C-alpha positions as CSV (number, residue, x, y, z in Angstrom):
1,X,-10.3,-4.5,11.0
2,X,-12.1,-5.2,8.4
3,X,-11.4,-6.1,5.0
4,X,-12.4,-3.0,3.5
5,X,-10.1,-1.1,6.1
6,X,-7.4,-3.7,5.2
7,X,-7.3,-2.5,1.4
8,X,-7.5,1.3,2.5
9,X,-3.9,1.2,4.0
10,X,-3.0,1.6,0.5
11,X,-4.3,4.5,0.5
12,X,-1.5,6.0,3.0
13,X,1.0,5.5,0.6
14,X,2.7,7.9,-1.6
15,X,0.7,7.0,-4.8
16,X,-2.7,6.7,-2.4
17,X,-1.7,9.7,-0.5
18,X,-1.3,11.7,-3.9
19,X,-4.4,10.2,-5.6
20,X,-6.4,11.4,-3.0
21,X,-5.1,14.8,-2.7
22,X,-5.6,15.4,-6.5
23,X,-9.5,13.9,-6.3
24,X,-10.3,16.0,-3.0
25,X,-9.1,19.2,-5.0
26,X,-11.5,18.4,-7.8
27,X,-14.4,17.5,-5.4
28,X,-13.4,21.1,-3.5
29,X,-13.3,23.1,-6.8
30,X,-16.6,21.2,-8.2
31,X,-14.8,19.7,-11.2
32,X,-16.1,16.0,-9.5
33,X,-18.8,15.0,-7.3
34,X,-17.6,12.9,-4.1
35,X,-19.5,9.3,-4.6
36,X,-17.7,9.5,-8.1
37,X,-14.2,10.3,-5.8
38,X,-15.4,7.7,-3.4
39,X,-16.0,5.3,-6.0
40,X,-12.3,6.5,-8.0
41,X,-10.4,5.0,-4.6
42,X,-12.3,1.8,-4.2
43,X,-11.4,1.3,-7.3
44,X,-7.6,2.2,-6.7
45,X,-7.9,0.2,-3.4
46,X,-8.8,-3.2,-5.3
47,X,-6.8,-2.2,-7.6
48,X,-3.8,-2.4,-6.0
49,X,-4.7,-5.3,-4.5
50,X,-4.6,-7.3,-7.2
51,X,-1.2,-6.3,-9.0
52,X,0.6,-6.9,-5.8
53,X,-0.6,-10.0,-5.5
54,X,0.3,-10.9,-9.5
55,X,3.9,-8.9,-9.0
56,X,7.0,-10.9,-10.4
57,X,9.0,-9.0,-8.4
58,X,11.4,-9.8,-5.5
59,X,12.2,-7.4,-2.8
60,X,14.6,-7.1,-0.1
61,X,14.9,-5.1,2.6
62,X,17.5,-4.7,5.6
63,X,17.3,-2.0,8.4
64,X,17.9,-2.0,12.5
65,X,14.1,-3.2,14.0
66,X,13.2,0.3,16.1
67,X,9.1,-1.0,16.7
68,X,7.0,-3.7,15.7
69,X,3.5,-4.3,16.7
70,X,0.4,-6.7,16.0
71,X,-3.2,-5.2,16.6
72,X,-6.2,-7.2,14.4
73,X,-4.4,-9.2,12.2
74,X,-2.1,-6.1,11.1
75,X,2.0,-5.9,12.0
76,X,3.3,-2.2,11.9
77,X,7.3,-2.5,11.6
78,X,9.1,0.3,11.9
79,X,12.6,0.7,10.6
80,X,15.8,2.5,11.1
81,X,18.9,3.3,8.6
82,X,16.9,1.0,5.5
83,X,18.5,-0.9,2.7
84,X,16.1,-2.0,0.1
85,X,17.1,-4.2,-3.1
86,X,14.8,-4.8,-6.0
87,X,14.7,-7.4,-8.4
88,X,12.5,-7.4,-11.4
89,X,11.5,-10.6,-13.8
90,X,14.5,-9.4,-15.9
91,X,17.0,-9.6,-13.3
92,X,17.1,-6.3,-13.5
93,X,18.6,-4.6,-10.1
94,X,18.0,-1.1,-8.2
95,X,18.9,-0.4,-4.8
96,X,18.0,2.4,-2.2
97,X,18.4,3.7,1.1
98,X,16.3,5.4,3.1
99,X,16.9,6.7,7.0
100,X,13.1,5.3,8.2
101,X,10.9,3.4,6.8
102,X,6.8,2.2,8.1
103,X,6.3,-1.4,7.1
104,X,2.3,-2.6,7.5
105,X,1.6,-5.9,6.9
106,X,-2.2,-7.9,6.4
107,X,-3.6,-11.1,6.4
108,X,-3.7,-11.3,2.5
109,X,-6.7,-13.7,2.6
110,X,-8.8,-10.7,4.5
111,X,-7.3,-9.0,1.4
112,X,-8.0,-11.3,-1.2
113,X,-11.9,-11.8,-0.3
114,X,-12.2,-7.3,0.2
115,X,-10.7,-7.8,-3.1
116,X,-13.7,-10.2,-5.1
117,X,-10.8,-13.1,-4.9
118,X,-10.0,-16.4,-3.2
């Protein structure tokens, strides 16, 4: 998997899919040029990598591992009965549960190269 493809994994998040859907609607209706939509998505990819790199929050994930795989330097984990606990830099805690979750993890060094970071 290339470094650019690694960055594009953020497009599969809920936020990335919402952005992609909105851009598709705008391109279809003629409000936005396709090349500009691609530039917006490329900037989204870089911004997500940059912001996640600088976050000070801590996330704990507990669940039952259903499936895992490693291919092309990408780990994929499928979890069931998931409990998430997030603690931000001020110490505020948020807990959430989900029946299932998919985690895709890539080598951060590869992402850093694609995002223009070293």
